[in-house]
C-alpha positions as CSV (number, residue, x, y, z in Angstrom):
1,X,208.9,45.6,149.1
2,X,212.1,47.6,148.5
3,X,215.4,46.1,147.5
4,X,216.8,47.3,150.8
5,X,214.2,45.4,152.8
6,X,214.6,42.3,150.7
7,X,218.4,42.4,151.2
8,X,217.9,42.7,155.0
9,X,215.5,39.8,155.2
10,X,217.7,37.7,153.0
11,X,220.7,38.5,155.3
12,X,218.8,37.5,158.4
13,X,217.6,34.3,156.7
14,X,221.2,33.5,155.6
15,X,222.6,34.0,159.2
16,X,219.9,31.7,160.7
17,X,220.5,29.1,158.0
18,X,224.2,29.2,158.5
19,X,223.8,28.9,162.3
20,X,221.5,25.9,162.0
21,X,223.8,24.1,159.5
22,X,226.8,24.8,161.8
23,X,224.8,23.4,164.8
24,X,223.9,20.2,162.8
25,X,227.5,19.7,161.8
26,X,228.7,20.1,165.4
27,X,226.1,17.6,166.5
28,X,227.3,15.1,163.9
29,X,231.1,15.7,164.4
30,X,231.6,16.8,167.9
31,X,228.9,15.2,170.0
32,X,230.5,11.7,170.1
33,X,229.6,9.5,173.0
34,X,232.1,9.9,175.8
35,X,230.4,7.8,178.5
36,X,227.7,5.1,178.8
37,X,225.0,7.8,179.3
38,X,225.0,8.6,175.6
39,X,223.5,6.1,173.1
40,X,224.0,6.0,169.3
41,X,220.8,5.6,167.5
42,X,220.3,3.6,164.2
43,X,220.0,6.8,162.2
44,X,223.4,7.9,163.4
45,X,222.2,10.5,166.0
46,X,222.9,10.3,169.8
47,X,220.5,10.5,172.7
48,X,220.8,10.4,176.5
49,X,220.3,7.1,178.2
50,X,216.9,6.6,179.9
51,X,214.7,7.6,177.0
52,X,212.8,5.6,174.5
53,X,211.1,6.6,171.3
54,X,207.9,7.6,173.2
55,X,209.7,9.9,175.7
56,X,212.7,11.1,173.6
57,X,212.5,14.9,173.3
58,X,212.0,16.5,169.9
59,X,215.5,17.0,168.4
60,X,214.6,18.9,165.3
61,X,216.7,21.9,164.2
62,X,214.0,24.3,165.5
63,X,213.9,22.5,168.9
64,X,217.7,22.7,169.1
65,X,217.6,26.4,168.2
66,X,215.0,27.0,171.0
67,X,216.9,24.8,173.5
68,X,220.0,27.0,173.3
69,X,218.2,29.9,175.0
70,X,216.3,27.7,177.5
71,X,219.5,25.9,178.6
72,X,221.4,29.2,179.0
73,X,218.7,30.5,181.4
74,X,218.3,27.3,183.3
75,X,222.0,26.9,183.9
76,X,222.2,30.3,185.5
77,X,218.9,30.1,187.5
78,X,219.3,26.5,188.7
79,X,222.9,27.2,189.9
80,X,221.7,30.3,191.9
81,X,218.9,28.3,193.5
82,X,221.2,25.3,194.3
83,X,223.5,27.6,196.1
84,X,220.6,28.9,198.2
85,X,219.7,25.4,199.0
86,X,223.3,24.6,199.9
87,X,223.3,27.3,202.4
88,X,220.0,26.1,204.0
89,X,221.1,22.4,204.1
90,X,224.4,23.3,205.6
91,X,222.8,25.3,208.3
92,X,220.1,22.7,209.2
93,X,221.7,19.3,208.6
94,X,219.3,17.6,211.0
95,X,216.3,18.2,208.7
96,X,217.2,15.3,206.3
97,X,217.7,17.3,203.2
98,X,221.2,16.1,202.3
99,X,220.1,13.4,200.0
100,X,217.8,15.7,198.2
101,X,220.6,18.2,197.8
102,X,223.0,15.6,196.4
103,X,220.3,14.7,193.8
104,X,220.1,18.3,192.8
105,X,223.8,18.7,192.5
106,X,224.3,15.5,190.4
107,X,221.3,16.4,188.2
108,X,222.7,19.8,187.4
109,X,226.2,18.3,186.8
110,X,224.8,15.9,184.3
111,X,222.8,18.6,182.5
112,X,226.0,20.8,182.4
113,X,228.0,17.9,181.0
114,X,225.5,17.2,178.2
115,X,225.6,20.9,177.3
116,X,229.3,20.9,176.9
117,X,229.1,17.8,174.8
118,X,226.7,19.8,172.6
119,X,223.8,17.4,173.3
120,X,221.6,20.5,173.8
121,X,218.2,18.8,173.6
122,X,219.0,16.3,176.4
123,X,220.8,19.0,178.4
124,X,217.5,20.9,178.3
125,X,215.5,17.9,179.4
126,X,217.9,17.2,182.3
127,X,218.0,20.8,183.5
128,X,214.2,21.0,183.4
129,X,214.0,17.9,185.5
130,X,216.6,19.5,187.8
131,X,214.4,22.6,188.1
132,X,211.4,20.5,189.1
133,X,213.5,18.7,191.8
134,X,214.7,22.1,193.1
135,X,211.1,23.2,193.5
136,X,210.1,20.0,195.3
137,X,212.9,20.6,197.9
138,X,211.9,24.3,198.1
139,X,208.4,23.2,199.2
140,X,209.9,21.1,202.0
141,X,212.1,23.9,203.1
142,X,209.2,26.4,203.1
143,X,207.1,24.1,205.3
144,X,209.9,24.0,207.8
145,X,210.6,27.7,207.7
146,X,206.9,28.4,208.2
147,X,206.8,26.3,211.4
148,X,209.9,28.0,212.7
149,X,208.5,31.5,211.9
150,X,205.1,30.9,213.4
151,X,206.6,29.4,216.5
152,X,208.9,32.4,217.1
153,X,206.1,34.9,216.3
154,X,203.8,33.2,218.8
155,X,206.4,33.6,221.5
156,X,206.9,37.3,220.4
157,X,203.1,38.0,220.6
158,X,203.1,36.6,224.2
159,X,206.0,39.0,225.1
160,X,204.4,42.0,223.5
161,X,201.1,41.2,225.4
162,X,203.0,41.0,228.7
163,X,204.5,44.4,228.0
164,X,201.0,45.7,227.2
165,X,199.7,44.6,230.5
166,X,202.7,45.9,232.5
167,X,201.7,49.1,234.3
168,X,205.2,50.5,233.8
169,X,204.7,50.5,230.0
170,X,202.3,53.4,230.5
171,X,204.5,55.6,232.6
172,X,208.1,54.7,231.5
173,X,208.9,56.3,228.2
174,X,211.6,53.7,227.4
175,X,209.3,50.8,228.0
176,X,206.6,52.5,225.9
177,X,209.0,53.0,223.1
178,X,210.0,49.4,223.2
179,X,206.4,48.4,223.1
180,X,205.6,50.6,220.1
181,X,208.7,49.5,218.2
182,X,208.1,45.8,218.7
183,X,204.4,46.0,217.9
184,X,205.4,47.4,214.6
185,X,208.0,44.7,214.1
186,X,205.5,42.0,214.9
187,X,203.0,43.5,212.5
188,X,205.6,43.5,209.7
189,X,206.6,40.0,210.5
190,X,203.1,38.7,210.2
191,X,202.8,40.6,207.0
192,X,205.9,38.7,205.7
193,X,204.1,35.4,206.5
194,X,201.2,36.6,204.3
195,X,203.6,37.6,201.5
196,X,205.2,34.1,201.7
197,X,201.8,32.5,201.3
198,X,201.2,34.7,198.2
199,X,204.6,33.8,196.8
200,X,203.9,30.0,197.2
201,X,200.6,30.5,195.4
202,X,202.4,32.1,192.6
203,X,205.0,29.3,192.6
204,X,207.7,31.9,193.4
205,X,209.4,29.6,196.0
206,X,212.7,31.6,196.3
207,X,210.6,34.7,197.2
208,X,208.7,32.7,199.8
209,X,211.9,31.6,201.4
210,X,213.2,35.2,201.7
211,X,209.8,36.4,203.1
212,X,209.9,33.6,205.8
213,X,213.5,34.5,206.6
214,X,212.5,38.1,207.1
215,X,209.7,37.0,209.4
216,X,212.0,34.9,211.4
217,X,214.6,37.8,211.6
218,X,212.0,40.2,212.9
219,X,210.9,37.6,215.5
220,X,214.5,37.1,216.8
221,X,215.1,40.9,217.0
222,X,211.9,41.2,219.1
223,X,213.0,38.4,221.4
224,X,216.4,40.0,221.8
225,X,215.0,43.5,222.4
226,X,212.5,42.3,225.0
227,X,214.9,40.2,227.0
228,X,214.7,41.1,230.7
229,X,218.4,40.8,231.4
230,X,221.7,40.8,229.5
231,X,222.0,37.1,230.3
232,X,218.6,36.4,228.7
233,X,219.5,38.4,225.6
234,X,222.8,36.4,225.3
235,X,220.8,33.2,225.6
236,X,218.5,34.2,222.8
237,X,221.5,35.2,220.6
238,X,223.2,31.8,221.2
239,X,219.9,29.9,220.6
240,X,219.2,31.5,217.2
241,X,222.8,32.2,216.0
242,X,222.4,29.6,213.1
243,X,219.0,31.1,212.1
244,X,220.5,34.6,212.1
245,X,223.3,33.5,209.8
246,X,220.8,31.7,207.6
247,X,218.6,34.8,207.4
248,X,221.6,36.6,205.9
249,X,222.1,33.7,203.4
250,X,225.3,32.7,205.1
251,X,226.5,29.3,206.3
252,X,227.1,29.4,210.0
253,X,230.4,28.0,211.2
254,X,231.8,28.0,214.6
255,X,234.9,30.2,215.0
256,X,238.0,28.1,214.7
257,X,240.1,27.9,217.8
258,X,243.3,29.7,217.3
259,X,246.2,27.5,218.1
260,X,248.9,28.9,220.2
261,X,252.2,29.0,218.5
262,X,255.1,27.3,220.4
263,X,257.4,29.6,222.2
264,X,260.7,29.8,220.4
265,X,263.6,29.1,222.6
């Protein structure tokens, strides 16, 4: 081994050693208990409340070094998924998901607080539990979205069949084009249902939700396009306005009524 390689390896070892020593000092000096959720141990270390010696996570230097990367990823991923859930819960408040959302919000907040207190091991444990809770709520949402999508697509299939059996569809170019276009939409929509099933199998729950949203969006567009009258189309738009906003990952809100300003005399 050349001197250059030995010097390079020695430098890397020195940097890692310096980082680990600094982390240990920060844990000893900076991670003082601020609330009742942090407990001082007989050996002078600190741990989060709710753990005993059988369940307390490994807090070795190597575990702390690994936890830094894990926590960084979980803080970003969990936050994005919680925002997605916030949109869904806000759009469908009648589904009883508010308590689950509050649990996710508080769990993430606790994990973040532990991170900023430099209790990195317990921050990782809290955020991993937070991720599990997020997935559990995703499963409930997916079950509901699947019911919504299948119900809508069943209605769409009936309308497409009626258009098939309508004699004018064979002689009217406009109706034939509508039939062809919405057949394709219906096929794509059912394909999205299959893709959602595959995503659930792979435990890619965010992907499953987006596939089901696409299936629902295609279904609504079919119902709008095959409306017999402008009034029927408007009724469809009003009925599914919340779902349409949700499909775009937006929180639906009624337009605020503009107050008339008093006339100045």
